[in-house]
C-alpha positions as CSV (number, residue, x, y, z in Angstrom):
1,X,11.5,6.9,40.3
2,X,14.0,8.6,37.7
3,X,12.5,6.5,34.9
4,X,9.4,7.9,36.1
5,X,10.2,11.6,35.9
6,X,12.3,11.4,32.3
7,X,8.9,9.7,30.6
8,X,6.8,12.2,32.4
9,X,8.9,15.1,30.7
10,X,9.0,13.5,27.3
11,X,5.1,12.7,27.5
12,X,4.5,16.0,28.9
13,X,6.5,17.9,25.9
14,X,4.9,15.7,23.8
15,X,1.5,16.4,24.6
16,X,2.7,20.1,24.4
17,X,3.5,19.5,20.8
18,X,0.4,17.9,20.2
19,X,-1.8,20.7,21.4
20,X,0.6,23.2,19.6
21,X,-0.6,21.3,16.3
22,X,-4.4,21.6,17.3
23,X,-4.1,24.9,18.5
24,X,-2.4,26.0,14.7
25,X,-5.6,24.2,13.2
26,X,-7.6,25.8,15.6
27,X,-6.5,29.3,14.5
28,X,-6.7,28.8,10.8
29,X,-10.2,27.4,10.9
30,X,-11.1,31.2,12.9
31,X,-9.1,33.4,10.8
32,X,-11.2,31.8,7.9
33,X,-8.9,30.2,5.5
34,X,-10.0,27.2,4.6
35,X,-6.5,26.0,2.6
36,X,-4.5,26.9,5.7
37,X,-6.8,25.0,7.8
38,X,-6.5,21.9,5.8
39,X,-2.8,22.3,5.6
40,X,-2.7,22.4,9.9
41,X,-5.2,19.8,9.7
42,X,-2.7,17.4,7.4
43,X,0.2,18.7,9.6
44,X,-1.4,17.8,13.1
45,X,-2.8,14.1,11.8
46,X,0.3,12.4,11.9
47,X,1.2,14.2,15.4
48,X,-1.8,12.7,16.8
49,X,-1.6,9.3,15.8
50,X,2.2,9.5,17.3
51,X,0.9,10.6,20.4
52,X,-1.4,7.2,20.3
53,X,1.7,4.9,18.9
54,X,3.8,6.3,22.0
55,X,0.9,5.9,24.8
56,X,0.1,9.8,25.0
57,X,-3.5,9.8,24.0
58,X,-6.1,7.1,23.6
59,X,-6.9,5.8,20.1
60,X,-10.4,6.8,20.2
61,X,-9.4,10.5,21.6
62,X,-7.1,11.0,18.5
63,X,-9.4,10.3,16.1
64,X,-12.1,12.0,17.9
65,X,-10.0,15.1,17.8
66,X,-9.0,14.3,13.9
67,X,-13.1,13.5,12.8
68,X,-14.3,16.7,14.8
69,X,-11.2,19.1,13.2
70,X,-11.7,17.6,10.0
71,X,-15.5,18.3,10.1
72,X,-15.0,22.2,10.8
73,X,-12.7,22.4,8.6
74,X,-14.8,20.9,5.3
75,X,-18.1,22.7,6.5
76,X,-15.5,26.1,6.2
77,X,-16.0,25.1,2.3
78,X,-20.1,25.0,2.0
């Protein structure tokens, strides 16, 4: 039970950190700054993949999020 509480706290913190990185990308996209959005996406990618290796996110979920964000950042330039 103690271990479950400890792991839950760690996973919650990790998930929150991932969401923060994703929010930074979203904010950069809405502001219209493609360079900032690309930089934020580059910073968010390893964080998402780390979430996968730690078991917080499913691999396909992280890949889907990365793909959709990358598509939106790329569309800003067009």
